[in-house]
C-alpha positions as CSV (number, residue, x, y, z in Angstrom):
1,X,-13.1,17.2,12.9
2,X,-9.4,18.0,12.7
3,X,-7.5,16.7,9.7
4,X,-5.2,14.6,12.0
5,X,-8.1,12.8,13.7
6,X,-9.8,12.3,10.3
7,X,-6.6,10.8,8.8
8,X,-6.1,8.5,11.8
9,X,-9.7,7.3,11.7
10,X,-9.6,6.8,7.9
11,X,-6.2,5.0,8.2
12,X,-7.6,2.6,10.8
13,X,-10.8,1.9,8.9
14,X,-8.8,1.3,5.7
15,X,-6.3,-0.9,7.5
16,X,-9.0,-3.0,9.1
17,X,-10.9,-3.4,5.7
18,X,-7.7,-4.4,3.8
19,X,-6.7,-6.8,6.6
20,X,-10.1,-8.4,6.4
21,X,-10.5,-8.4,2.7
22,X,-6.9,-8.6,1.4
23,X,-7.4,-5.9,-1.3
24,X,-4.8,-3.5,-2.6
25,X,-4.0,-0.6,-0.4
26,X,-4.3,2.2,-3.0
27,X,-7.8,1.2,-3.9
28,X,-9.1,2.7,-0.6
29,X,-6.2,5.0,0.3
30,X,-6.2,7.3,-2.8
31,X,-10.0,8.1,-2.6
32,X,-9.7,8.7,1.1
33,X,-6.8,11.1,0.6
34,X,-8.7,12.9,-2.2
35,X,-12.2,13.1,-0.7
36,X,-11.6,13.2,3.0
37,X,-8.3,15.1,3.3
38,X,-8.4,17.3,0.2
39,X,-5.3,16.0,-1.6
40,X,-5.0,16.5,-5.3
41,X,-5.2,13.3,-7.4
42,X,-1.5,13.5,-8.2
43,X,-0.5,14.0,-4.6
44,X,-2.9,11.3,-3.4
45,X,-1.5,8.8,-5.9
46,X,2.1,9.6,-4.9
47,X,1.2,9.4,-1.2
48,X,-0.7,6.1,-1.7
49,X,2.3,4.6,-3.4
50,X,4.6,5.7,-0.6
51,X,2.2,4.4,2.1
52,X,1.8,1.0,0.3
53,X,5.6,0.7,-0.2
54,X,6.4,1.4,3.4
55,X,3.7,-1.0,4.7
56,X,4.9,-3.7,2.3
57,X,8.5,-3.3,3.3
58,X,7.5,-3.5,7.0
59,X,5.5,-6.7,6.4
60,X,8.4,-8.2,4.3
61,X,10.8,-7.5,7.1
62,X,8.6,-9.2,9.7
63,X,7.9,-12.3,7.5
64,X,11.6,-12.5,6.4
65,X,12.7,-12.4,10.1
66,X,10.3,-15.3,10.8
67,X,11.6,-17.3,7.8
68,X,8.3,-17.1,5.9
69,X,9.6,-15.6,2.6
70,X,10.2,-17.7,-0.6
71,X,12.9,-15.4,-2.0
72,X,13.4,-17.4,-5.2
73,X,9.7,-17.4,-6.0
74,X,9.4,-13.7,-5.2
75,X,12.4,-12.9,-7.5
76,X,10.7,-14.9,-10.3
77,X,7.4,-13.0,-9.9
78,X,9.3,-9.7,-9.7
79,X,11.2,-10.5,-12.9
80,X,8.0,-11.6,-14.7
81,X,6.4,-8.2,-13.8
82,X,9.3,-5.9,-14.3
83,X,10.3,-6.9,-17.8
84,X,6.9,-6.3,-19.4
85,X,6.5,-3.1,-17.4
86,X,9.8,-1.7,-18.8
87,X,8.9,-2.8,-22.3
88,X,5.4,-1.2,-22.1
């Protein structure tokens, strides 16, 4: 099977599973990139972070456009997570 077809099928399966279960994207994306597409662990982790960031930004845009984003609450959660991450 060609790598492009394999990547598309894996992406569709991962997307459906995460949509149904609500898990984190990298939990399934990184192993798929490593074992199915032959990425190195470092490259797979980087690609997984980029994929999750782009997907999250797209979803944020759609929800913000519809007025479904609690910006103040999101900012508080971001601050609560960023400060300890920087200190660690």
